[in-house]
GUTORVO-56960 format. One record per residue: residue in one letter; x, y, z of N, C-alpha, C in turn; chain; residue number from 1. Coordinates in Angstrom, 1 decimal. Each point is the difference from the previous one (the first is absolute). Example, Ala and Ser with C-alpha at 12.3 -4.5 7.8 and 13.67 -1.06 7.14 Angstrom:
BEGIN
{residuo=A; n_xx=13.2; n_yy=-5.7; n_zz=7.8; ca_xx=-0.9; ca_yy=1.2; ca_zz=0.0; c_xx=0.9; c_yy=1.2; c_zz=0.0; cadena=A; num=1}
{residuo=S; n_xx=-0.4; n_yy=1.1; n_zz=-0.7; ca_xx=0.9; ca_yy=1.1; ca_zz=0.0; c_xx=-0.8; c_yy=1.1; c_zz=0.8; cadena=A; num=2}
END
This chain:
BEGIN
{residuo=M; n_xx=11.8; n_yy=-0.9; n_zz=-1.4; ca_xx=1.7; ca_yy=-0.6; ca_zz=-0.6; c_xx=1.0; c_yy=-0.8; c_zz=0.9; cadena=A; num=1}
{residuo=R; n_xx=0.2; n_yy=-0.8; n_zz=-0.5; ca_xx=0.7; ca_yy=-0.9; ca_zz=0.6; c_xx=1.5; c_yy=-0.5; c_zz=-0.5; cadena=A; num=2}
{residuo=C; n_xx=1.0; n_yy=0.3; n_zz=1.0; ca_xx=1.3; ca_yy=0.0; ca_zz=-0.3; c_xx=0.4; c_yy=1.0; c_zz=-1.5; cadena=A; num=3}
{residuo=G; n_xx=-0.5; n_yy=1.2; n_zz=-0.2; ca_xx=0.3; ca_yy=1.0; ca_zz=-0.3; c_xx=-0.5; c_yy=-0.2; c_zz=-1.9; cadena=A; num=4}
{residuo=V; n_xx=-0.9; n_yy=-1.6; n_zz=0.2; ca_xx=-0.4; ca_yy=0.0; ca_zz=-1.3; c_xx=-1.8; c_yy=0.6; c_zz=0.0; cadena=A; num=5}
{residuo=P; n_xx=-0.3; n_yy=0.8; n_zz=-1.0; ca_xx=-1.3; ca_yy=0.5; ca_zz=0.2; c_xx=-1.0; c_yy=-1.7; c_zz=-0.2; cadena=A; num=6}
{residuo=P; n_xx=-1.3; n_yy=0.6; n_zz=0.2; ca_xx=-0.6; ca_yy=-1.4; ca_zz=0.4; c_xx=-0.5; c_yy=0.3; c_zz=-1.9; cadena=A; num=7}
{residuo=A; n_xx=-0.5; n_yy=-1.6; n_zz=-0.3; ca_xx=-0.5; ca_yy=0.1; ca_zz=-1.4; c_xx=-1.3; c_yy=0.8; c_zz=-0.1; cadena=A; num=8}
{residuo=P; n_xx=0.0; n_yy=0.5; n_zz=-1.5; ca_xx=-1.0; ca_yy=0.6; ca_zz=-0.2; c_xx=-1.4; c_yy=-0.2; c_zz=0.0; cadena=A; num=9}
{residuo=H; n_xx=-0.3; n_yy=-1.2; n_zz=-0.9; ca_xx=-1.0; ca_yy=-0.9; ca_zz=-0.1; c_xx=-0.8; c_yy=-0.8; c_zz=1.1; cadena=A; num=10}
{residuo=G; n_xx=-0.5; n_yy=0.9; n_zz=1.2; ca_xx=-0.6; ca_yy=-0.7; ca_zz=0.8; c_xx=-1.1; c_yy=-0.1; c_zz=-0.3; cadena=A; num=11}
{residuo=P; n_xx=-1.4; n_yy=-0.6; n_zz=0.7; ca_xx=-1.4; ca_yy=-0.6; ca_zz=-0.5; c_xx=-0.6; c_yy=1.4; c_zz=0.1; cadena=A; num=12}
{residuo=H; n_xx=-0.8; n_yy=0.2; n_zz=-0.9; ca_xx=-0.8; ca_yy=1.3; ca_zz=-0.1; c_xx=-1.5; c_yy=-0.2; c_zz=1.0; cadena=A; num=13}
{residuo=P; n_xx=-0.5; n_yy=0.8; n_zz=0.7; ca_xx=-0.7; ca_yy=-0.3; ca_zz=1.0; c_xx=-1.5; c_yy=0.4; c_zz=-0.7; cadena=A; num=14}
{residuo=L; n_xx=-1.3; n_yy=-0.7; n_zz=-0.3; ca_xx=-1.0; ca_yy=0.0; ca_zz=-0.4; c_xx=-0.6; c_yy=1.2; c_zz=0.6; cadena=A; num=15}
{residuo=M; n_xx=-1.1; n_yy=0.1; n_zz=-0.8; ca_xx=-0.5; ca_yy=1.3; ca_zz=0.2; c_xx=-1.0; c_yy=0.0; c_zz=1.0; cadena=A; num=16}
{residuo=P; n_xx=0.2; n_yy=1.2; n_zz=1.3; ca_xx=-1.0; ca_yy=-0.4; ca_zz=0.6; c_xx=-1.6; c_yy=-0.4; c_zz=0.3; cadena=A; num=17}
{residuo=R; n_xx=-0.1; n_yy=-1.1; n_zz=0.4; ca_xx=-1.6; ca_yy=-0.5; ca_zz=-0.1; c_xx=-1.0; c_yy=1.2; c_zz=0.7; cadena=A; num=18}
{residuo=P; n_xx=-1.1; n_yy=0.4; n_zz=-0.6; ca_xx=-0.8; ca_yy=0.9; ca_zz=1.1; c_xx=0.1; c_yy=0.1; c_zz=1.3; cadena=A; num=19}
{residuo=D; n_xx=-0.2; n_yy=-1.3; n_zz=0.8; ca_xx=-0.3; ca_yy=-0.3; ca_zz=1.2; c_xx=1.4; c_yy=-0.1; c_zz=0.2; cadena=A; num=20}
{residuo=H; n_xx=1.1; n_yy=0.8; n_zz=-0.1; ca_xx=1.5; ca_yy=-0.4; ca_zz=0.7; c_xx=0.1; c_yy=0.4; c_zz=1.2; cadena=A; num=21}
{residuo=R; n_xx=0.6; n_yy=-0.7; n_zz=0.7; ca_xx=0.5; ca_yy=0.6; ca_zz=1.3; c_xx=1.0; c_yy=1.2; c_zz=-0.1; cadena=A; num=22}
{residuo=R; n_xx=-0.5; n_yy=1.3; n_zz=0.8; ca_xx=0.9; ca_yy=1.0; ca_zz=-0.2; c_xx=1.2; c_yy=0.0; c_zz=0.5; cadena=A; num=23}
{residuo=L; n_xx=1.2; n_yy=-0.2; n_zz=-0.1; ca_xx=1.2; ca_yy=0.4; ca_zz=0.8; c_xx=0.3; c_yy=1.3; c_zz=1.2; cadena=A; num=24}
{residuo=E; n_xx=0.6; n_yy=0.3; n_zz=0.9; ca_xx=0.2; ca_yy=1.1; ca_zz=0.2; c_xx=1.6; c_yy=0.1; c_zz=0.0; cadena=A; num=25}
{residuo=W; n_xx=-0.1; n_yy=1.0; n_zz=-0.7; ca_xx=1.5; ca_yy=0.2; ca_zz=-0.6; c_xx=0.9; c_yy=1.5; c_zz=0.6; cadena=A; num=26}
{residuo=L; n_xx=0.8; n_yy=-0.1; n_zz=0.8; ca_xx=0.2; ca_yy=0.7; ca_zz=0.8; c_xx=1.7; c_yy=0.7; c_zz=-0.7; cadena=A; num=27}
{residuo=P; n_xx=0.1; n_yy=0.9; n_zz=0.8; ca_xx=1.3; ca_yy=0.8; ca_zz=-0.8; c_xx=1.3; c_yy=-0.7; c_zz=0.7; cadena=A; num=28}
{residuo=E; n_xx=1.0; n_yy=-0.2; n_zz=-0.6; ca_xx=1.1; ca_yy=-1.2; ca_zz=0.1; c_xx=0.3; c_yy=-0.2; c_zz=1.2; cadena=A; num=29}
{residuo=Y; n_xx=0.0; n_yy=-1.1; n_zz=0.7; ca_xx=0.4; ca_yy=0.0; ca_zz=1.2; c_xx=1.1; c_yy=-1.2; c_zz=0.2; cadena=A; num=30}
{residuo=A; n_xx=0.3; n_yy=-0.4; n_zz=-0.6; ca_xx=1.1; ca_yy=-1.3; ca_zz=0.2; c_xx=1.1; c_yy=0.6; c_zz=-0.2; cadena=A; num=31}
{residuo=A; n_xx=0.3; n_yy=0.8; n_zz=-0.7; ca_xx=1.9; ca_yy=0.9; ca_zz=-0.1; c_xx=0.3; c_yy=-0.3; c_zz=1.1; cadena=A; num=32}
{residuo=G; n_xx=-0.7; n_yy=1.3; n_zz=1.3; ca_xx=0.4; ca_yy=0.3; ca_zz=1.2; c_xx=-0.2; c_yy=-1.1; c_zz=0.6; cadena=A; num=33}
{residuo=R; n_xx=-0.5; n_yy=-1.2; n_zz=0.1; ca_xx=-0.6; ca_yy=-0.7; ca_zz=0.9; c_xx=0.6; c_yy=-1.3; c_zz=0.0; cadena=A; num=34}
{residuo=F; n_xx=0.7; n_yy=-0.5; n_zz=-1.2; ca_xx=0.9; ca_yy=-1.3; ca_zz=0.2; c_xx=1.2; c_yy=0.6; c_zz=-0.8; cadena=A; num=35}
{residuo=A; n_xx=1.2; n_yy=-0.9; n_zz=0.7; ca_xx=1.1; ca_yy=-0.1; ca_zz=-0.4; c_xx=-0.1; c_yy=-0.3; c_zz=-1.4; cadena=A; num=36}
{residuo=T; n_xx=-0.9; n_yy=-0.9; n_zz=-0.8; ca_xx=0.9; ca_yy=-1.0; ca_zz=-1.0; c_xx=-1.8; c_yy=-0.3; c_zz=0.1; cadena=A; num=37}
{residuo=V; n_xx=-0.4; n_yy=0.1; n_zz=-1.6; ca_xx=-1.1; ca_yy=-0.1; ca_zz=-0.5; c_xx=0.2; c_yy=-1.1; c_zz=-1.5; cadena=A; num=38}
{residuo=R; n_xx=-0.4; n_yy=-0.9; n_zz=0.1; ca_xx=-0.1; ca_yy=-1.4; ca_zz=-1.2; c_xx=-0.9; c_yy=0.2; c_zz=-0.8; cadena=A; num=39}
{residuo=V; n_xx=-0.2; n_yy=0.1; n_zz=-1.1; ca_xx=-1.0; ca_yy=0.1; ca_zz=-1.1; c_xx=-0.1; c_yy=-1.3; c_zz=-0.4; cadena=A; num=40}
{residuo=R; n_xx=-0.9; n_yy=-0.7; n_zz=0.0; ca_xx=-0.6; ca_yy=-1.4; ca_zz=-0.2; c_xx=-0.4; c_yy=-0.3; c_zz=-1.3; cadena=A; num=41}
{residuo=A; n_xx=-0.6; n_yy=0.5; n_zz=-0.2; ca_xx=-0.8; ca_yy=0.3; ca_zz=-1.8; c_xx=-0.5; c_yy=1.5; c_zz=-0.1; cadena=A; num=42}
{residuo=Q; n_xx=-0.1; n_yy=0.0; n_zz=-1.4; ca_xx=-0.6; ca_yy=1.1; ca_zz=-0.2; c_xx=-0.6; c_yy=0.1; c_zz=-1.6; cadena=A; num=43}
{residuo=T; n_xx=-0.9; n_yy=1.2; n_zz=-0.1; ca_xx=-0.9; ca_yy=-0.3; ca_zz=-1.3; c_xx=1.1; c_yy=0.6; c_zz=-1.3; cadena=A; num=44}
{residuo=C; n_xx=-0.1; n_yy=-0.2; n_zz=-0.7; ca_xx=0.7; ca_yy=0.4; ca_zz=-1.4; c_xx=0.7; c_yy=1.5; c_zz=-0.4; cadena=A; num=45}
{residuo=T; n_xx=0.7; n_yy=0.0; n_zz=0.1; ca_xx=1.1; ca_yy=1.5; ca_zz=0.0; c_xx=0.1; c_yy=0.4; c_zz=-1.5; cadena=A; num=46}
{residuo=A; n_xx=-0.3; n_yy=-1.1; n_zz=-0.9; ca_xx=0.8; ca_yy=0.5; ca_zz=-1.6; c_xx=-0.7; c_yy=1.3; c_zz=-0.1; cadena=A; num=47}
{residuo=D; n_xx=1.0; n_yy=0.3; n_zz=-1.4; ca_xx=-0.2; ca_yy=1.7; ca_zz=-0.5; c_xx=-0.9; c_yy=-0.3; c_zz=-1.2; cadena=A; num=48}
{residuo=S; n_xx=-0.6; n_yy=-1.1; n_zz=-0.6; ca_xx=-0.3; ca_yy=-0.4; ca_zz=-1.2; c_xx=-1.3; c_yy=-0.1; c_zz=0.6; cadena=A; num=49}
{residuo=C; n_xx=-0.2; n_yy=-0.4; n_zz=1.4; ca_xx=-1.8; ca_yy=-0.1; ca_zz=0.7; c_xx=-0.5; c_yy=1.1; c_zz=0.1; cadena=A; num=50}
{residuo=S; n_xx=-1.0; n_yy=0.3; n_zz=-0.8; ca_xx=-0.6; ca_yy=1.6; ca_zz=0.0; c_xx=-1.0; c_yy=-0.4; c_zz=1.3; cadena=A; num=51}
{residuo=S; n_xx=-0.4; n_yy=-1.1; n_zz=0.4; ca_xx=-1.1; ca_yy=-0.3; ca_zz=0.7; c_xx=0.5; c_yy=0.3; c_zz=1.6; cadena=A; num=52}
{residuo=S; n_xx=1.5; n_yy=-0.2; n_zz=0.5; ca_xx=0.3; ca_yy=0.2; ca_zz=0.9; c_xx=0.4; c_yy=1.2; c_zz=0.5; cadena=A; num=53}
{residuo=R; n_xx=-1.2; n_yy=0.5; n_zz=0.6; ca_xx=0.4; ca_yy=1.6; ca_zz=0.5; c_xx=0.1; c_yy=0.0; c_zz=1.6; cadena=A; num=54}
{residuo=V; n_xx=-0.2; n_yy=-0.5; n_zz=0.3; ca_xx=0.4; ca_yy=-0.7; ca_zz=1.5; c_xx=1.2; c_yy=-0.9; c_zz=0.1; cadena=A; num=55}
{residuo=V; n_xx=0.9; n_yy=-0.3; n_zz=1.0; ca_xx=0.6; ca_yy=-1.4; ca_zz=0.3; c_xx=-0.7; c_yy=-0.5; c_zz=1.4; cadena=A; num=56}
{residuo=Y; n_xx=-0.1; n_yy=-1.0; n_zz=0.1; ca_xx=-0.2; ca_yy=0.0; ca_zz=1.4; c_xx=1.0; c_yy=-1.4; c_zz=0.4; cadena=A; num=57}
{residuo=E; n_xx=0.4; n_yy=-0.1; n_zz=1.2; ca_xx=0.8; ca_yy=-1.1; ca_zz=0.5; c_xx=0.1; c_yy=-0.7; c_zz=1.2; cadena=A; num=58}
{residuo=L; n_xx=0.2; n_yy=-0.7; n_zz=0.2; ca_xx=-0.2; ca_yy=-1.5; ca_zz=1.2; c_xx=1.0; c_yy=0.4; c_zz=1.0; cadena=A; num=59}
{residuo=C; n_xx=0.3; n_yy=0.4; n_zz=1.3; ca_xx=1.3; ca_yy=0.7; ca_zz=0.4; c_xx=-0.2; c_yy=-1.0; c_zz=1.3; cadena=A; num=60}
{residuo=F; n_xx=1.3; n_yy=-0.4; n_zz=0.3; ca_xx=0.2; ca_yy=-0.7; ca_zz=1.5; c_xx=0.8; c_yy=0.8; c_zz=1.1; cadena=A; num=61}
{residuo=A; n_xx=-0.3; n_yy=0.3; n_zz=1.0; ca_xx=1.2; ca_yy=1.1; ca_zz=0.6; c_xx=-0.5; c_yy=-0.4; c_zz=1.8; cadena=A; num=62}
{residuo=G; n_xx=0.9; n_yy=-0.5; n_zz=0.6; ca_xx=0.1; ca_yy=-0.3; ca_zz=1.7; c_xx=-0.9; c_yy=-0.7; c_zz=0.5; cadena=A; num=63}
{residuo=G; n_xx=-0.4; n_yy=-1.3; n_zz=-1.1; ca_xx=-0.7; ca_yy=-1.1; ca_zz=0.2; c_xx=-1.7; c_yy=0.3; c_zz=-0.2; cadena=A; num=64}
{residuo=T; n_xx=-0.3; n_yy=0.6; n_zz=-0.8; ca_xx=-1.5; ca_yy=0.9; ca_zz=-0.3; c_xx=0.3; c_yy=0.2; c_zz=-1.2; cadena=A; num=65}
{residuo=A; n_xx=-1.0; n_yy=0.2; n_zz=-0.9; ca_xx=0.0; ca_yy=0.4; ca_zz=-1.6; c_xx=-1.3; c_yy=1.0; c_zz=-0.1; cadena=A; num=66}
{residuo=F; n_xx=0.3; n_yy=0.6; n_zz=-1.0; ca_xx=-0.6; ca_yy=1.1; ca_zz=-0.7; c_xx=-0.3; c_yy=0.2; c_zz=-1.6; cadena=A; num=67}
{residuo=L; n_xx=-1.0; n_yy=1.0; n_zz=-0.2; ca_xx=0.1; ca_yy=0.2; ca_zz=-1.7; c_xx=0.4; c_yy=1.5; c_zz=-0.1; cadena=A; num=68}
{residuo=R; n_xx=0.8; n_yy=0.0; n_zz=-0.7; ca_xx=0.4; ca_yy=1.8; ca_zz=-0.6; c_xx=-0.8; c_yy=-0.2; c_zz=-1.1; cadena=A; num=69}
{residuo=R; n_xx=0.1; n_yy=1.1; n_zz=-0.9; ca_xx=-0.5; ca_yy=1.1; ca_zz=-0.9; c_xx=0.6; c_yy=0.7; c_zz=-0.6; cadena=A; num=70}
{residuo=W; n_xx=0.7; n_yy=0.3; n_zz=-1.4; ca_xx=-0.1; ca_yy=0.8; ca_zz=0.0; c_xx=0.5; c_yy=0.4; c_zz=-1.8; cadena=A; num=71}
{residuo=P; n_xx=-0.4; n_yy=1.5; n_zz=-0.5; ca_xx=-0.3; ca_yy=0.3; ca_zz=-0.9; c_xx=1.0; c_yy=0.2; c_zz=-1.1; cadena=A; num=72}
{residuo=R; n_xx=0.0; n_yy=-0.9; n_zz=-1.0; ca_xx=0.9; ca_yy=0.4; ca_zz=-1.1; c_xx=0.6; c_yy=1.4; c_zz=-0.4; cadena=A; num=73}
{residuo=G; n_xx=1.0; n_yy=0.5; n_zz=-0.1; ca_xx=0.2; ca_yy=1.2; ca_zz=-0.7; c_xx=0.3; c_yy=0.7; c_zz=1.4; cadena=A; num=74}
{residuo=A; n_xx=0.0; n_yy=1.4; n_zz=0.1; ca_xx=0.0; ca_yy=0.9; ca_zz=0.6; c_xx=-1.4; c_yy=0.8; c_zz=1.1; cadena=A; num=75}
{residuo=R; n_xx=-0.8; n_yy=-0.8; n_zz=-0.5; ca_xx=-1.5; ca_yy=0.5; ca_zz=0.4; c_xx=-0.2; c_yy=-1.2; c_zz=1.4; cadena=A; num=76}
{residuo=G; n_xx=-0.8; n_yy=0.9; n_zz=1.0; ca_xx=-0.5; ca_yy=-0.6; ca_zz=1.2; c_xx=0.9; c_yy=-0.4; c_zz=1.4; cadena=A; num=77}
{residuo=A; n_xx=-0.1; n_yy=-0.3; n_zz=0.9; ca_xx=1.1; ca_yy=-0.9; ca_zz=0.8; c_xx=-0.6; c_yy=-1.5; c_zz=0.4; cadena=A; num=78}
{residuo=V; n_xx=1.4; n_yy=-0.4; n_zz=0.6; ca_xx=-0.1; ca_yy=-1.3; ca_zz=0.2; c_xx=-1.2; c_yy=-0.2; c_zz=1.6; cadena=A; num=79}
{residuo=R; n_xx=-0.7; n_yy=-0.9; n_zz=-0.7; ca_xx=-0.7; ca_yy=-0.3; ca_zz=1.7; c_xx=0.0; c_yy=-1.6; c_zz=0.4; cadena=A; num=80}
{residuo=E; n_xx=-0.1; n_yy=-0.3; n_zz=1.3; ca_xx=-0.4; ca_yy=-1.2; ca_zz=0.1; c_xx=-1.0; c_yy=-0.6; c_zz=1.1; cadena=A; num=81}
{residuo=T; n_xx=-0.4; n_yy=-1.1; n_zz=-0.5; ca_xx=-0.4; ca_yy=0.0; ca_zz=1.7; c_xx=0.2; c_yy=-0.7; c_zz=1.2; cadena=A; num=82}
{residuo=A; n_xx=-0.9; n_yy=0.1; n_zz=1.0; ca_xx=0.8; ca_yy=-0.4; ca_zz=1.8; c_xx=0.8; c_yy=-1.0; c_zz=-0.1; cadena=A; num=83}
{residuo=P; n_xx=1.0; n_yy=-0.3; n_zz=0.3; ca_xx=0.9; ca_yy=-1.6; ca_zz=0.6; c_xx=-1.5; c_yy=-1.2; c_zz=0.3; cadena=A; num=84}
{residuo=M; n_xx=-0.1; n_yy=-0.9; n_zz=-0.1; ca_xx=-0.2; ca_yy=-1.2; ca_zz=-0.2; c_xx=0.2; c_yy=-1.0; c_zz=0.2; cadena=A; num=85}
{residuo=P; n_xx=-0.3; n_yy=-1.0; n_zz=0.2; ca_xx=0.6; ca_yy=-1.5; ca_zz=0.3; c_xx=-0.3; c_yy=-0.7; c_zz=-1.1; cadena=A; num=86}
{residuo=V; n_xx=1.2; n_yy=-0.4; n_zz=-0.7; ca_xx=0.5; ca_yy=-0.4; ca_zz=-1.1; c_xx=-1.2; c_yy=-1.2; c_zz=-0.7; cadena=A; num=87}
{residuo=A; n_xx=-0.7; n_yy=-0.5; n_zz=0.5; ca_xx=-1.0; ca_yy=-0.9; ca_zz=-0.6; c_xx=-1.0; c_yy=0.9; c_zz=-0.4; cadena=A; num=88}
{residuo=E; n_xx=-0.8; n_yy=1.0; n_zz=0.8; ca_xx=-0.7; ca_yy=1.2; ca_zz=-0.2; c_xx=0.5; c_yy=0.6; c_zz=-1.2; cadena=A; num=89}
{residuo=A; n_xx=1.2; n_yy=0.6; n_zz=-0.1; ca_xx=0.5; ca_yy=0.9; ca_zz=-1.1; c_xx=0.2; c_yy=-1.2; c_zz=-1.5; cadena=A; num=90}
{residuo=E; n_xx=-0.2; n_yy=-1.2; n_zz=0.1; ca_xx=0.6; ca_yy=-0.9; ca_zz=-1.2; c_xx=-1.4; c_yy=0.3; c_zz=-0.5; cadena=A; num=91}
{residuo=R; n_xx=-1.3; n_yy=-0.6; n_zz=0.7; ca_xx=-1.1; ca_yy=0.2; ca_zz=-0.3; c_xx=-0.6; c_yy=0.9; c_zz=-0.7; cadena=A; num=92}
{residuo=V; n_xx=0.1; n_yy=1.4; n_zz=0.3; ca_xx=-0.1; ca_yy=1.1; ca_zz=-0.1; c_xx=0.7; c_yy=0.7; c_zz=-1.9; cadena=A; num=93}
{residuo=W; n_xx=1.4; n_yy=-0.8; n_zz=0.2; ca_xx=0.4; ca_yy=0.1; ca_zz=-1.2; c_xx=-0.3; c_yy=-0.7; c_zz=-1.1; cadena=A; num=94}
{residuo=R; n_xx=-0.9; n_yy=-1.2; n_zz=0.5; ca_xx=-0.3; ca_yy=-1.2; ca_zz=-1.0; c_xx=-1.4; c_yy=1.0; c_zz=-0.2; cadena=A; num=95}
{residuo=D; n_xx=-0.8; n_yy=0.6; n_zz=0.5; ca_xx=-1.4; ca_yy=1.1; ca_zz=0.1; c_xx=0.1; c_yy=0.6; c_zz=-0.7; cadena=A; num=96}
{residuo=L; n_xx=1.4; n_yy=1.0; n_zz=0.1; ca_xx=0.8; ca_yy=1.2; ca_zz=-1.3; c_xx=0.1; c_yy=-0.5; c_zz=-1.4; cadena=A; num=97}
{residuo=L; n_xx=0.4; n_yy=-1.1; n_zz=-0.2; ca_xx=0.4; ca_yy=-0.3; ca_zz=-0.7; c_xx=-1.6; c_yy=-0.6; c_zz=-1.0; cadena=A; num=98}
{residuo=Y; n_xx=-1.0; n_yy=-0.9; n_zz=0.5; ca_xx=-1.0; ca_yy=-0.1; ca_zz=-0.7; c_xx=-1.1; c_yy=1.0; c_zz=0.7; cadena=A; num=99}
{residuo=G; n_xx=0.5; n_yy=1.2; n_zz=-0.3; ca_xx=-0.9; ca_yy=1.2; ca_zz=0.0; c_xx=-1.6; c_yy=-0.1; c_zz=1.1; cadena=A; num=100}
{residuo=R; n_xx=0.7; n_yy=-0.8; n_zz=0.9; ca_xx=-0.9; ca_yy=0.1; ca_zz=1.6; c_xx=0.6; c_yy=0.5; c_zz=1.0; cadena=A; num=101}
{residuo=A; n_xx=0.9; n_yy=0.7; n_zz=-0.3; ca_xx=0.2; ca_yy=1.2; ca_zz=0.9; c_xx=0.7; c_yy=1.5; c_zz=-1.3; cadena=A; num=102}
{residuo=R; n_xx=0.1; n_yy=0.7; n_zz=1.0; ca_xx=0.8; ca_yy=1.4; ca_zz=-0.7; c_xx=0.6; c_yy=1.3; c_zz=0.8; cadena=A; num=103}
END
């Protein structure tokens, strides 16, 4: 959320994972306690009208690093994050996630 304004709901929809997709390691929510400020740089669709969006993914920047966050829509499941990584690597992983090459 930027300046109290909720993010636009119609972000991209990730493609279905390919059979040979890279499996990301999703850890329990990590950044909340480690970084004073986390900036969401990009996110997938959060619109209520999109039934295909059961999980929302975010590309987050914090402390000179970046990581991906996933959270289930509704009240089921827990927020998970990748380990922090260099920004360039996180941007590559984000693209891989959007194109079905990672999940």
